N, C-alpha and C positions, 0 to 999 in steps of 0.2 A: 832715764825716763824724765820727760819734761813736765813742767807744771801744767795741769789741766784744770780749767775752770770755765764752765760755760757762762758764769756770771761776770767774767771780765769783759768790760766794754770800753774800747779805746777808739772811738770813731775819730776824735780829734786828739792829737798829742801836741799840746801847745808849749813851745819853749819860752821861758821867761828868764832873762839874764839875771843871775844872782848878784851881779855887781851894782844893780840899780835899786836903791831903797824905794824909790817911787813905784817901780814896776812890781817889786815884791808885794807892796801894800795893795796895789791895784789888782793883783792876781786873785786876791781873796774875794773880790766881788764878781769874778767872771764865772760863766757857766760853761764848763768844759769837762768832758769825760776824764781827761787827764791833763794835769799841769806838770810840766817837767822843768824844774829849776836848773838852769844851765851854768856849769862851772867850766865848760870846755871852750867851744869855738867863740862864744860871745864875750869871753873874758881874756884880756891880755895876760901874758905870763906874770908881769909885775903886779897885776891887780888880783891874782888868784887867792893869795892868803886873805886879803881884805874881803873879797867876795865870799869866801868860805865862812868867815866869821859873821858877815852880814846874814848869810843864809841860816846859819845855826841859831842866831838870835831870833830871826824871823820865825823859824819853826818851833823853837822852844816857847815862844809867846802864844802859840796856837793851843787852845784847850781841846779843840777837835777840828777835823777836816771841815772846810766850808760845805754847807749842804748842796751847793750847786756844782761841786767838784767830786767826782767819783774816786779819783786816785791822785795822790801827790807823789811825784817821783823826782829824782835828781840825776842829771847827767854829769857823772864824774869825769875826770880825765882818764885817758887810756892807760892801761896797766903798764905800758912801755915808757910812760913819762915819770918824772920825779914827783908828780903831784898826786897820783892816784891813791897812794897809801894814806897821805894826809887827809884827802877828801873822805875816804872811807872811815878812817879813825874818828873823824869829827862827826860824821853824819849817820853812819850805820847804827849806832846805839839809840838814835832818836826814834821814839815810837811813832812820830808823825810821818815817817817815811814809809810809803807803801811799796815802792819799787826803785830799783837802780837801773838807769839806762847807761849801758857801757858802750862807748865809741870804739871804733877801729878794732873790732873783734876779727882777728885773722885766723885764729885756730881755737880748738877746744881748750887748750891750755889757758887761754885768756879767761874763759868762763870758770875753769877749775880754780884759778887764782882768786877770782872774785867770790866764788862760793865759799872757799876756805876762809877768806877774810871776813865775810859776813857771819859765818858760824862762830868765828873766834871773837869778833867784836860785839856781836849781839847773841850770845849763846842761849838766852832764855827764849828768844823768838824762834830759834831753830831747833829746839829740843822738843820732840813730839810728846814727851811726858809732862812738859811744863804747862801750867795754866795760862802762861803768856805765849803759847805757841802760835805764831802768826808770821811765817817766813816772809822775808823781803823777796819780792819777785824780781827777776832779771829780764830786761829787754835788751837784745843785742843789735847794735848797728852794724850792718853789712856794707863795707865801704871799699872793698878791693877785689881784684880777680882771684887772689888766693882764698879769700873768704867764700866767694861764690863756689869755688871748686871743692871746698871743705865743708859745705853746708850739712851733709849727713853727720859728720863728726861733731860739728858745732851744736846741732840740735840734740845730740845724745850726751852732751858734756855734763849737764847738771839737772837735777830735778827742780831747780828754782827757775829754769828758763820759762818765760811766759810769752815771748813774742820776738819777731824779727822786724827790723826797720831797714829800708833801703835808703842809703845815703848817696844820692845821685851825683852831687858835685865832687865828692872825694873819689867816687868810682870813676867819673869822667877823667879826673886828674890822673888816677892810677893807670888808665888805659890810653891816656893822651888823645881823648876824643872830645868833641864839642857837643854840648847839649843843644838840641834843636826843638822847635815847638811840637814836632810829631812824636818826640821821645822814642823813635824807632831804634835808636842806638842802644837803648836800655832794655829792649824787648827780652833778650835772653836772660839777663840778670834778674829782671823783675819776675819773669815766669819761674825761674829757678827758686827764687825766694818764697813765692806764695806756695809753690808745690812742696818745698821742703817743710814749710810751716804747717801745711795741712797734713803731710805725711807723719809729722811728729806730734800731731794733735795739739799744736800750740794755739792759744786763744787769739793771738794777734799776728797779723801780717800788715805792716804799716808802710804806706807808700811814700814816695819822694815829696820833698817840699815844693810848693808852687812859689816861685820867686816873685811872681807878679801879684800884687794885692791892692793896687790903687786904681780907683775909677772903674768905669764900666768895662774897659778892656781887661783889667786885672781880674774882675769878677767873672767875666766870660771865660778867661783862661783857667781860672780855678775850677769852675763848674765842669769844663771840658776834661780837665785832669782827674777830677773826682769820678766822673762817669767812666772814664777809661780805666782808672785803677780798680774801681768796683767790678767792672766787666772782666778784668784779669784775675780777680779773686782776692784782692786786698780788702780788708774790712776796716781800714782806718787810714789817716793821712797826717803827716806832720804839718804843723802850722807855725809860722814865724811872726804872726801878728794876730791880735785878738779879733780883728775884723773878719778873719778867715773862718773862725770857729763855727759860727751859725750855719754857714753854707756847707762846710764839711760834714757837720753832724747831721744836717738834713739829708744830704745826698748819700751818706753812708748808712742811713736808716732805711728800712723797707718803705717803699712807696705805698700810698693809700690803696692803689690797685693791687699791689703785691700782697698786702696784708688781707684785703678782702678775699682774694683768691685763696690764700692759705687758710683762712678761717673756714671758708666754705668747704674746702677740700678736707680739712681736719674733721669737721663735723660729719661729713659724708663717710670718711674713713672709719670713724668710730662706729657708725651705724652698719657699715659693711662688715666690720670685724665681728660685731654682735651676731650678724647673720651668717657668719662663717665664710664670707667671700674674700678670697685672697687677692683677686684682681677685679677691677670694675671700671666703668667709664664715668667721666666727669667733663662736662662741657664738650662732649664729643671726643675726648682723648682717653686712652687707656691709662689707668692709674695702678701702679704696683708699689711695692714697699719703698724703693728709692724715692719715688715722687712724693709719697705720703710723708716720708722722713724729711724731705726738703720743706714741705708745707709746715710741719711741726717746728722745724728750726726757724722758719720765718716768723711764726707766731711767738716763739720764745724770745727772739730778738726784738720783736715789736713791743712786747711787754717791757723789756729792759730799756727800751728807748722812750718809754712813757706813753705809748699808744694805748688807747682804751680798747683792748681786745675783748673784754667781757661784754661791752656794748655791741660789738660786731657779732659775737657769738649769739647774743639774744636776737639780733636782727635776722640772723640766718639759721636759727634753731631748727627750722623745718627743712633744711637742705637734705636731700636724699641722694645716695649713689644711684647712678643711672644703670 
């Protein structure tokens, strides 16, 4: 059974190279749902021990998580590399770490290995009877054809699993295909990932990186990818530059129109329930339990995104079911 938490919000997952002291310091002033310190792709093999030490020092110096950041994570190296155990041994015991992003997850055994390591290296955090019980969450990067075909087993591998991420560039390399602006070559893999994440009740399905981030053209590409990913069912996106975060978090939050509809629908549903009406109409459309449930989910997410739902509820307090 995977980790379930409606409170987990990862609209933007921003990678920060652990090898850069300047970027580590700068990250503390950013506003992002998630900051993931990277020990994998952005760090050369020769620099990994130094980057690991830099990151440990950086985290130990934090008395608490920055208020503008909801989650601090680290992307360790893949379990198939000689670096993974050193990464975990150094970082897993640190209380500042909320989550581990594991790259190149090809099978359930990769997650079993990580889960066993976390429980061994941070036993107090993973002991349900401990006052320090606060398990490290796991987010798995799906990067290969094998991983896509084994998604059911991957999602069932550990109770610590909290999300899936699609790594487009490595997936393209594995299949010997070329990424195009339409992203149509990734349609099957992306659909499989969001469907598997939803079926396993995982909080996060995080979409591919937008490699364009400079100028108006880069912003337009980013916005297009965000809208496309959201329409497919993703609820977050990887970011490789701080300039991408505001756009990603705005577009993966409910829109003003969506929130207003959801608040009105929820208020009307509450009144319909009191009147004993199981189905009713709203703005000319039939409303039943699934639609009302969607409205409540939008309201809940809007609250977690910092939208003033109470003000809207007051505005529409007289909304009635039709």
